[in-house]
C-alpha positions in Angstrom: -4.5 -5.2 92.2 -1.0 -6.6 91.1 0.2 -7.3 87.8 -0.1 -11.4 88.4 -3.9 -10.6 88.8 -4.3 -8.7 85.7 -2.6 -11.3 83.9 -5.0 -14.2 84.6 -8.0 -11.5 85.0 -9.9 -9.7 82.7 -7.4 -7.9 80.6 -5.5 -11.5 79.9 -8.6 -13.0 78.9 -9.4 -9.7 76.5 -5.8 -10.4 75.0 -6.5 -13.8 74.3 -9.7 -13.0 72.7 -8.1 -10.5 70.4 -5.3 -12.4 69.6 -7.1 -15.3 68.5 -10.7 -14.1 67.4 -9.8 -13.9 63.6 -8.3 -17.5 63.6 -11.5 -18.8 65.4 -14.0 -17.5 63.1 -12.0 -19.0 60.6 -12.3 -22.5 61.6 -15.7 -22.0 63.0 -16.5 -21.9 59.4 -15.9 -25.6 59.1 -18.0 -26.4 62.1 -21.2 -28.0 60.6 -19.0 -30.1 58.0 -17.0 -31.2 60.9 -20.2 -31.8 63.3 -21.4 -33.9 59.9 -18.5 -36.0 59.4 -17.8 -36.7 63.1 -16.9 -39.9 64.4 -17.2 -41.2 60.5 -14.5 -42.7 58.5 -13.3 -40.8 55.8 -9.9 -42.9 54.4 -10.2 -43.9 51.2 -7.2 -44.4 48.5 -6.7 -44.4 44.6 -4.5 -47.0 43.0 -3.8 -46.6 39.7 -5.8 -49.3 36.9 -3.1 -50.5 35.3 -0.9 -50.7 39.0 0.0 -54.5 40.3 -0.6 -55.8 43.7 2.5 -53.9 45.1 1.9 -50.4 43.8 1.8 -47.5 46.1 -2.2 -46.6 47.0 -2.2 -43.1 47.4 -4.5 -41.5 49.9 -7.7 -39.3 48.6 -8.7 -36.6 50.7 -11.8 -35.0 51.1 -12.1 -30.9 49.5 -13.7 -30.0 52.8 -10.8 -31.7 54.9 -8.2 -30.1 53.0 -9.6 -26.3 53.3 -9.8 -27.1 56.9 -6.7 -28.3 57.3 -4.7 -25.5 55.2 -7.4 -22.8 57.6 -5.5 -24.4 60.6 -2.1 -24.1 59.2 -2.5 -20.4 58.7 -3.6 -19.8 62.3 -1.9 -18.7 65.5 -2.3 -22.3 67.2 0.0 -24.2 65.1 3.1 -25.0 66.8 5.5 -27.4 67.0 6.2 -27.5 70.4 2.7 -29.4 71.2 4.4 -32.0 72.6 5.1 -30.5 75.6 1.6 -29.5 76.2 0.7 -33.2 75.8 3.5 -34.2 78.3 2.4 -31.7 80.8 -1.4 -33.2 80.6 -0.3 -36.4 79.9 -2.3 -37.1 77.0 -2.0 -40.4 75.2 -5.2 -41.3 73.7 -7.8 -39.2 71.8 -10.0 -40.1 75.2 -7.7 -37.9 76.9 -7.5 -35.8 74.4 -11.2 -35.0 74.3 -11.4 -34.9 78.4 -8.8 -32.0 78.0 -10.4 -30.2 75.7 -14.1 -30.5 77.6 -12.2 -28.7 80.6 -10.1 -26.1 78.8 -10.9 -22.7 79.6 -10.0 -19.1 77.8 -6.5 -18.9 79.8 -5.7 -22.4 78.7 -6.7 -22.2 74.7 -3.3 -22.7 73.8 -4.0 -26.3 74.7 -6.7 -26.6 72.1 -4.3 -25.1 69.5 -1.8 -28.5 70.8 -4.0 -30.8 69.8 -5.0 -29.0 66.5 -1.1 -29.1 66.0 -0.6 -32.5 67.0 -3.4 -33.6 64.1 -2.1 -31.3 61.4 1.5 -31.2 62.0 2.0 -35.0 61.8 -0.5 -35.5 59.0 2.1 -33.7 56.9 3.6 -37.3 57.4 1.2 -39.7 58.5 -1.8 -39.4 56.1 -4.3 -41.0 58.4 -3.8 -38.5 60.8 -6.3 -35.7 59.5 -8.5 -38.5 59.0 -8.4 -39.5 62.2 -8.9 -36.2 63.9 -12.4 -36.2 62.1 -13.0 -39.6 62.8 -12.5 -39.9 66.6 -14.5 -36.1 67.2 -11.2 -34.5 68.0 -11.6 -31.7 65.3 -15.2 -30.9 66.1 -14.3 -30.9 69.9 -11.5 -28.7 69.7 -13.0 -26.0 67.5 -16.7 -26.5 69.0 -14.8 -25.6 72.3 -12.8 -22.5 70.6 -15.9 -21.4 69.6 -17.7 -21.8 73.0 -14.7 -19.6 74.3 -14.8 -17.0 72.3 -18.7 -16.0 72.1 -18.6 -16.3 76.1 -15.7 -14.3 76.7 -16.4 -11.7 73.5 -19.9 -11.0 75.4 -17.9 -10.4 78.6 -15.4 -7.9 77.2 
């Protein structure tokens, strides 16, 4: 067996399982909450009581959503170069993202990280992105696929 076969074979998959296990387990804790909020709009904003009609509305986030985002930010999945995956896979819409997520295998698990990265990173400057990740089902799909891959390959190892 040559080195190329080993990288794509069991040793490569075992390495991915070991590398991402803790991160996936941390994210999976939010799966029941993500499932309960899947396809729901969490958007709300706060306007100060004495503010005029031109006052800035401040977005209000669910505490669990903020916890999920903070946990995601600490994982190895967050990559500022996520745009390269989007270009390579030609991802333009949430439907494209969901289709790619569904077909992802363990050796491509970084692609799931790219989708997670897009929403987490863009949400730092564009407040609607975090809520959009919940309401379009992408956060739930990413984390559930990560869990599925980890459970399958951890049994094989």
